[in-house]
C-alpha positions as CSV (number, residue, x, y, z in Angstrom):
1,M,-30.3,-7.3,20.9
2,R,-26.8,-6.7,22.3
3,T,-24.5,-8.8,24.3
4,S,-21.2,-7.4,25.5
5,H,-18.4,-9.3,27.1
6,G,-14.6,-9.4,27.4
7,S,-12.4,-10.3,24.4
8,Q,-11.7,-13.9,23.6
9,S,-8.1,-14.8,23.9
10,L,-5.8,-17.0,21.9
11,K,-3.1,-19.2,23.5
12,I,0.4,-18.5,22.2
13,N,3.5,-20.4,23.5
14,L,6.3,-17.7,23.6
15,D,9.8,-19.0,24.0
16,Y,13.4,-18.1,23.3
17,Y,14.9,-19.6,20.2
18,K,17.8,-21.9,21.1
19,G,20.9,-20.0,22.2
20,H,19.1,-16.6,22.2
21,E,17.9,-16.2,25.8
22,S,21.3,-15.1,27.0
23,L,21.7,-12.7,24.0
24,L,18.3,-11.1,24.9
25,A,19.4,-10.5,28.5
26,T,22.2,-8.0,27.7
27,G,22.7,-4.5,26.5
28,A,19.6,-2.7,25.1
29,Y,17.5,-5.8,25.7
30,K,18.3,-5.7,29.4
31,T,17.5,-2.0,29.4
32,L,14.1,-2.8,27.9
33,D,13.5,-5.5,30.6
34,T,13.1,-8.1,27.9
35,A,13.4,-11.1,30.2
36,K,10.9,-9.6,32.6
37,R,8.4,-8.9,29.8
38,V,8.8,-12.4,28.4
39,E,8.3,-14.0,31.8
40,G,5.2,-11.9,32.3
41,F,3.8,-13.0,29.0
42,Q,4.5,-16.6,29.6
43,K,2.5,-16.5,32.8
44,H,-0.7,-16.0,30.8
45,G,0.4,-16.8,27.2
46,L,-2.6,-15.0,25.7
47,I,-3.2,-12.5,22.9
48,P,-6.6,-10.9,22.2
49,L,-8.5,-12.4,19.3
50,S,-9.5,-8.9,18.3
51,D,-5.9,-7.8,18.0
52,F,-5.0,-10.8,15.9
53,L,-8.0,-10.0,13.6
54,N,-6.9,-6.4,13.4
55,Y,-3.5,-7.5,12.0
56,F,-4.7,-10.4,9.9
57,L,-7.7,-8.7,8.2
58,I,-6.3,-5.2,7.7
59,R,-3.2,-5.1,5.6
60,R,-0.8,-2.2,5.4
61,Q,-1.1,0.3,2.6
62,E,2.7,0.5,2.3
63,N,2.4,-3.0,0.7
64,P,1.9,-2.4,-3.0
65,N,-0.6,-5.2,-3.1
66,Y,-2.9,-3.2,-0.7
67,K,-2.2,0.3,-1.9
68,T,-5.8,1.4,-2.3
69,Y,-8.7,1.4,0.0
70,L,-10.5,-1.1,-2.3
71,D,-7.5,-3.5,-2.2
72,R,-7.6,-3.4,1.6
73,L,-11.4,-3.8,1.8
74,N,-11.3,-6.7,-0.6
75,H,-8.5,-8.3,1.5
76,I,-10.8,-8.1,4.6
77,D,-13.5,-10.0,2.6
78,K,-11.1,-12.7,1.4
79,A,-9.3,-13.1,4.7
80,S,-12.5,-13.4,6.7
81,M,-13.3,-16.4,4.5
82,W,-9.8,-17.9,5.1
83,L,-10.5,-17.6,8.8
84,E,-13.5,-19.9,8.4
85,D,-12.2,-22.2,5.7
86,I,-8.5,-22.8,6.2
87,L,-7.5,-21.6,9.7
88,D,-8.9,-23.2,12.9
89,I,-9.2,-20.4,15.5
90,N,-10.7,-21.5,18.8
91,T,-8.5,-21.3,21.9
92,T,-5.3,-21.0,19.7
93,I,-4.5,-21.0,16.0
94,N,-4.1,-24.1,13.9
95,W,-3.9,-24.6,10.2
96,K,-6.0,-26.7,7.8
97,S,-5.1,-28.1,4.4
98,G,-4.7,-25.4,1.7
99,S,-3.7,-22.7,4.1
100,N,0.0,-22.4,3.2
101,R,-0.4,-19.1,1.3
102,E,-1.4,-17.4,4.6
103,Q,1.9,-18.2,6.5
104,E,3.2,-14.6,6.2
105,G,0.0,-13.0,7.2
106,V,-0.5,-15.3,10.2
107,G,3.2,-14.8,11.2
108,E,2.9,-11.1,11.1
109,A,-0.4,-11.1,13.1
110,V,0.9,-13.4,15.8
111,S,4.3,-11.6,16.1
112,L,2.8,-8.1,16.4
113,S,0.0,-9.2,18.7
114,V,2.7,-10.7,21.0
115,A,4.8,-7.6,20.7
116,N,1.7,-5.5,21.6
117,S,1.4,-7.5,24.8
118,L,5.1,-7.3,25.6
119,F,5.4,-3.5,25.2
120,G,1.8,-2.2,25.6
121,L,1.4,-1.2,22.0
122,T,-1.4,-1.3,19.4
123,A,-1.8,-1.7,15.7
124,A,-1.7,2.0,15.4
125,D,1.9,2.1,16.5
126,W,3.6,0.1,13.8
127,T,4.9,1.3,10.5
128,T,6.5,-0.6,7.7
129,I,10.1,0.1,7.0
130,P,10.6,0.9,3.3
131,E,12.3,-1.9,1.4
132,Q,15.6,-0.8,-0.1
133,K,16.0,-1.1,-3.9
134,G,18.9,-1.6,-6.1
135,R,22.1,-3.6,-6.2
136,K,23.6,-1.9,-3.1
137,A,20.4,-2.1,-1.1
138,H,20.7,-3.3,2.5
139,P,18.1,-5.6,4.1
140,T,15.6,-4.0,6.5
141,F,13.5,-5.4,9.3
142,D,9.8,-5.7,8.7
143,F,8.3,-3.3,11.2
144,E,9.5,-0.3,13.1
145,Q,8.0,0.9,16.3
146,T,8.5,3.8,18.6
147,L,8.2,3.0,22.3
148,V,7.5,5.9,24.6
149,G,8.3,5.7,28.3
150,I,10.2,2.4,28.3
151,T,13.6,4.0,28.8
152,S,14.8,7.6,29.3
153,Q,15.8,7.6,25.6
154,N,12.2,6.7,24.5
155,S,13.2,3.5,22.8
156,I,12.8,2.5,19.2
157,V,12.2,-1.1,18.6
158,Q,12.0,-3.1,15.3
159,I,10.4,-6.4,14.7
160,E,11.3,-9.0,12.0
161,S,8.4,-11.3,11.8
162,K,8.3,-14.7,10.1
163,G,5.6,-17.4,9.9
164,S,5.6,-21.1,9.2
165,F,2.9,-23.8,9.0
166,V,4.6,-27.0,10.2
167,Q,3.4,-30.5,11.1
168,D,4.6,-30.3,14.8
169,N,5.7,-27.0,16.3
170,T,7.2,-28.7,19.4
171,L,10.1,-29.7,17.1
172,N,12.6,-27.3,15.6
173,S,11.5,-27.9,12.0
174,S,13.6,-27.1,8.9
175,A,11.2,-24.2,8.1
176,V,11.7,-22.5,11.4
177,S,15.5,-23.1,11.3
178,S,15.6,-21.6,7.9
179,H,13.8,-18.5,9.1
180,A,16.2,-18.2,12.0
181,R,19.2,-18.5,9.7
182,N,17.7,-15.8,7.5
183,I,17.2,-13.4,10.4
184,V,20.8,-14.0,11.6
185,K,22.0,-13.5,8.1
186,K,20.1,-10.2,7.8
187,K,21.5,-9.2,11.2
188,T,25.0,-9.7,10.0
189,S,24.4,-7.8,6.8
190,I,22.8,-4.8,8.7
191,A,25.7,-4.8,11.1
192,S,28.2,-4.6,8.3
193,K,26.5,-1.4,7.0
194,G,27.4,0.5,10.2
195,T,26.1,4.1,10.1
196,A,25.0,3.6,6.5
197,Y,22.0,1.6,7.8
198,K,19.0,4.0,7.3
199,H,16.7,2.5,10.0
200,P,18.6,2.3,13.2
201,A,16.9,1.3,16.5
202,M,17.8,0.7,20.1
203,A,16.7,-3.0,19.9
204,M,15.6,-5.3,17.1
205,Y,13.7,-8.5,17.8
206,G,13.2,-11.5,15.6
207,M,9.9,-13.3,16.0
208,I,9.0,-16.6,14.3
209,A,5.4,-17.9,14.5
210,A,5.1,-21.7,14.1
211,I,1.6,-23.0,13.6
212,D,0.6,-26.7,13.3
213,P,-2.7,-28.6,13.0
214,M,-2.9,-29.6,16.7
215,N,-0.7,-27.8,19.2
216,E,-0.8,-24.4,20.8
217,A,0.6,-21.8,18.4
218,K,4.3,-21.1,19.0
219,C,6.3,-17.9,18.8
220,W,10.1,-18.0,19.0
221,L,12.0,-14.9,20.1
222,L,15.4,-14.1,18.6
223,D,18.2,-11.5,18.9
224,P,18.8,-9.5,15.7
225,P,21.1,-6.4,15.9
226,A,20.8,-3.1,17.7
227,D,21.6,0.5,16.9
228,F,20.4,4.0,17.8
229,L,18.0,6.4,16.2
230,E,18.4,10.1,16.0
231,G,15.4,12.3,16.3
232,N,12.4,12.6,18.6
233,P,10.7,9.2,19.2
234,R,7.6,10.9,20.7
235,D,7.0,12.9,17.5
236,I,7.5,9.8,15.4
237,K,4.9,7.9,17.5
238,V,2.4,10.7,17.1
239,A,3.0,10.7,13.3
240,T,2.6,6.9,13.1
241,R,-0.7,7.0,14.9
242,L,-2.0,9.9,12.8
243,E,-1.1,7.9,9.6
244,Y,-3.0,4.9,11.0
245,V,-6.1,6.9,11.7
246,A,-5.9,8.4,8.2
247,S,-5.6,4.9,6.6
248,I,-8.7,3.6,8.4
249,V,-10.8,6.8,7.7
250,S,-9.8,6.6,4.0
251,M,-11.3,3.1,3.9
252,L,-14.5,4.3,5.5
253,A,-14.8,7.5,3.5
254,P,-12.5,7.4,0.3
255,T,-13.5,11.0,-0.8
256,A,-13.0,12.6,2.7
257,K,-10.5,15.3,3.0
258,L,-9.5,14.4,6.6
259,P,-7.0,11.6,5.7
260,H,-5.0,14.0,3.5
261,A,-5.0,16.6,6.3
262,L,-3.9,14.1,8.8
263,L,-1.0,12.9,6.6
264,E,0.2,16.5,6.2
265,R,0.2,16.9,10.0
266,A,2.0,13.6,10.4
267,K,4.7,14.8,8.0
268,L,5.2,17.8,10.3
269,W,5.5,15.6,13.4
270,R,8.1,13.5,11.7
271,E,10.0,16.6,10.8
272,G,10.3,17.6,14.4
273,A,7.1,19.1,15.6
274,A,8.2,19.1,19.2
275,S,10.3,22.2,18.5
276,K,7.4,23.8,16.6
277,K,3.7,24.2,17.3
278,V,1.6,21.9,15.1
279,E,-1.8,23.6,14.7
280,S,-5.0,21.8,15.4
281,L,-7.3,21.0,12.4
282,E,-10.2,22.5,14.3
283,G,-12.5,24.5,12.1
284,H,-14.9,23.8,9.3
285,P,-15.2,21.0,8.3
286,F,-12.8,19.4,10.8
287,T,-14.4,20.1,14.1
288,G,-13.6,17.7,16.9
289,D,-17.0,18.2,18.6
290,N,-19.1,17.1,15.7
291,Y,-17.0,15.9,12.7
292,V,-17.6,12.2,13.6
293,E,-21.4,12.6,14.0
294,T,-22.1,15.1,11.2
295,Y,-19.6,14.2,8.5
296,L,-17.9,10.9,8.9
297,A,-21.0,9.1,10.0
298,K,-23.1,10.4,7.0
299,S,-24.6,7.4,5.2
300,K,-22.8,5.1,7.7
301,I,-23.5,3.4,11.0
302,L,-23.1,5.4,14.2
303,M,-23.2,3.6,17.5
304,K,-23.4,6.5,19.9
305,D,-23.3,4.4,23.1
306,Q,-20.0,2.7,22.0
307,D,-18.7,5.8,20.2
308,I,-18.1,3.7,17.0
309,V,-18.6,4.9,13.4
310,G,-18.3,2.4,10.6
311,Q,-19.8,0.7,7.6
312,V,-21.2,-2.8,6.7
313,Y,-19.7,-4.2,3.5
314,V,-20.3,-7.1,1.1
315,G,-17.5,-8.4,-1.0
316,E,-17.0,-11.0,-3.7
317,S,-17.7,-13.8,-1.1
318,G,-21.2,-12.5,-0.6
319,K,-20.6,-12.5,3.2
320,I,-20.9,-9.3,5.2
321,F,-18.3,-7.7,7.4
322,F,-18.1,-4.4,9.4
323,L,-15.2,-2.0,9.6
324,G,-15.3,0.8,12.1
325,L,-13.3,3.1,14.3
326,R,-13.6,4.6,17.8
327,G,-14.8,8.3,17.4
328,D,-12.4,9.6,20.1
329,L,-9.4,8.6,18.0
330,V,-10.7,10.8,15.2
331,R,-11.4,13.7,17.6
332,A,-7.9,13.5,19.2
333,A,-6.4,13.4,15.7
334,I,-8.3,16.5,14.6
335,K,-7.4,18.4,17.7
336,Q,-3.7,17.3,17.4
337,E,-3.6,16.4,21.1
338,P,-0.3,14.5,21.3
339,D,-0.9,13.1,24.8
340,A,-4.4,11.9,23.8
341,I,-3.0,10.4,20.6
342,I,-0.1,8.6,22.3
343,N,-2.1,7.3,25.2
344,A,-5.1,6.0,23.2
345,R,-5.3,2.2,23.9
346,F,-8.6,0.4,24.1
347,L,-9.6,-2.7,26.1
348,P,-10.1,-5.5,23.5
349,S,-13.7,-6.6,23.6
350,E,-16.4,-8.5,21.8
351,E,-20.0,-7.6,21.4
352,K,-22.9,-9.4,19.6
353,T,-25.3,-7.0,18.1
354,D,-28.2,-6.8,15.6
355,F,-29.3,-3.9,13.5
356,I,-30.7,-2.9,10.1
357,A,-28.2,-1.8,7.6
358,E,-27.8,-1.1,3.9
359,P,-24.5,-3.0,3.1
360,L,-22.1,-1.3,0.7
361,L,-21.4,-3.6,-2.2
362,I,-17.6,-3.3,-2.7
363,R,-17.6,-4.4,-6.3
364,H,-20.1,-1.7,-7.5
365,W,-19.5,0.7,-4.6
366,K,-23.2,1.3,-4.0
367,K,-25.6,0.5,-1.2
368,G,-27.7,-2.7,-1.2
369,S,-31.2,-3.2,0.1
370,P,-31.8,-2.8,3.8
371,R,-31.3,-6.0,5.7
372,K,-31.0,-7.3,9.3
373,V,-27.4,-7.8,10.3
374,S,-26.3,-10.0,13.1
375,I,-22.6,-9.6,13.8
376,T,-20.0,-9.8,16.5
377,L,-18.0,-6.6,16.9
378,Y,-14.3,-7.1,17.8
379,T,-12.7,-3.9,19.2
380,A,-8.9,-4.1,19.0
381,S,-6.6,-2.3,21.3
382,S,-5.9,0.2,18.4
383,G,-9.5,1.4,18.4
384,V,-10.3,-0.4,15.1
385,V,-13.6,-2.3,15.2
386,I,-14.1,-5.3,13.0
387,G,-17.5,-7.0,12.7
388,L,-18.0,-10.6,11.5
389,P,-21.2,-12.6,11.1
390,S,-22.2,-14.1,14.5
C-alpha cells in the first residue's frame, strides 16, 4: 500500500536582526538580491519538513564526532528518537523539557533549510569550513556554499548558524543577543585578518534560530563580513556535491569502492577541473546504466518506480529507520556530468509505504529477520530519502 503526496512544511518566521536590514541591503548583499529573497520567503514562511530532517538527522562527516558511517547511522537512530520525545514538530518547531542539548543541531537544520529556500540550494551543496587550530588561528564561519548563476561572478556565500531554545522567541532574549554579539565579534576578527583569512566569500550571512515551546519558530538574519574567493565556483560546487554523494553511499555500502573514486574526482574538480577534462568513472564496476541496480542495490531495497535505493536499519533504540538516495544522483556522479550534478534538485515529498524488509542491525552489522515495515519516506531536495515509522 502506498500513498504519495506533497511534502509537509514547517512555519519559520524569518526576520532581520535589529539594525541589520539596512546592512543587508548594500554591497554584495544587494547584488545577491537579499532583500527580495527575504521578502519572497516571508510571503510563505515555509521550509520542507524533509529538508529539516535531512539536516537534523544526517550529521556531517567533517565533524569528528560523526567521522565514521557507524557514527552517522547511530546519530540518525538517536535523533529520530529526539524528534519524538523532546521536539514538538507539527506545523512548526517547538521544544519540550530536556531538549537543550539539541540547540546546535536544530539551529543548523533551520538555518540551512531557510538558506536553501532563499538561494535554491540543497543539503548536497554545503561543506563545513575547517576549524583553524593553534594560538594564531582565526575564527571561521560554519558552512561555505558555492552559488552558481546568482551573479556573473558565481557567488560564494557562507553561513554562520546558531540556535537557542528560549521561553518566548517574540522577545530579544539574552541567549539570542549573545549569539548576535558573538557573530559580530567573529566578523570583526575575520575583517582584521584581511587577505590572511583563508575562506573568503562574496557574502557571509549570520542566522540565529530561536525556538520556544509555543510560538512559530524564529530565524534572525544578520550581516557578518564579506570578501572574495579566488578560483572557479562552478568546479567547487561540483566537488561539494560529489563529496556529498560519496558520504551517503558510504553509509549505505561501507565497503563499496565508489565513494573513494568520487572523492578522488572531487579533488580534481577542486584543483580546477574546468581547465582539464575530468574523465567519467564509466567502466566496470562503475557503469552508470546498471551500477545502482546491480551493485549498490545488492542486499538492499530498490524502489524502481521512485528510483530510490536504500536500507532499513535498527539501532540501539529498537526503532527502524530507512536511509536511501535517488539513483539518478549516483548515475550523474559516475558519469561526471557537471550540468546534471549541479542542476540536481528534487521536489520535497512524503510517501507512506509498506514492504517486507530484513532490517540491518547497526550494533552487530547483520541482517535481522524479515518483517513488515510501515514507514513514511521523506525525500529531501538533495535527493536523500529518510524513512521513519508511519
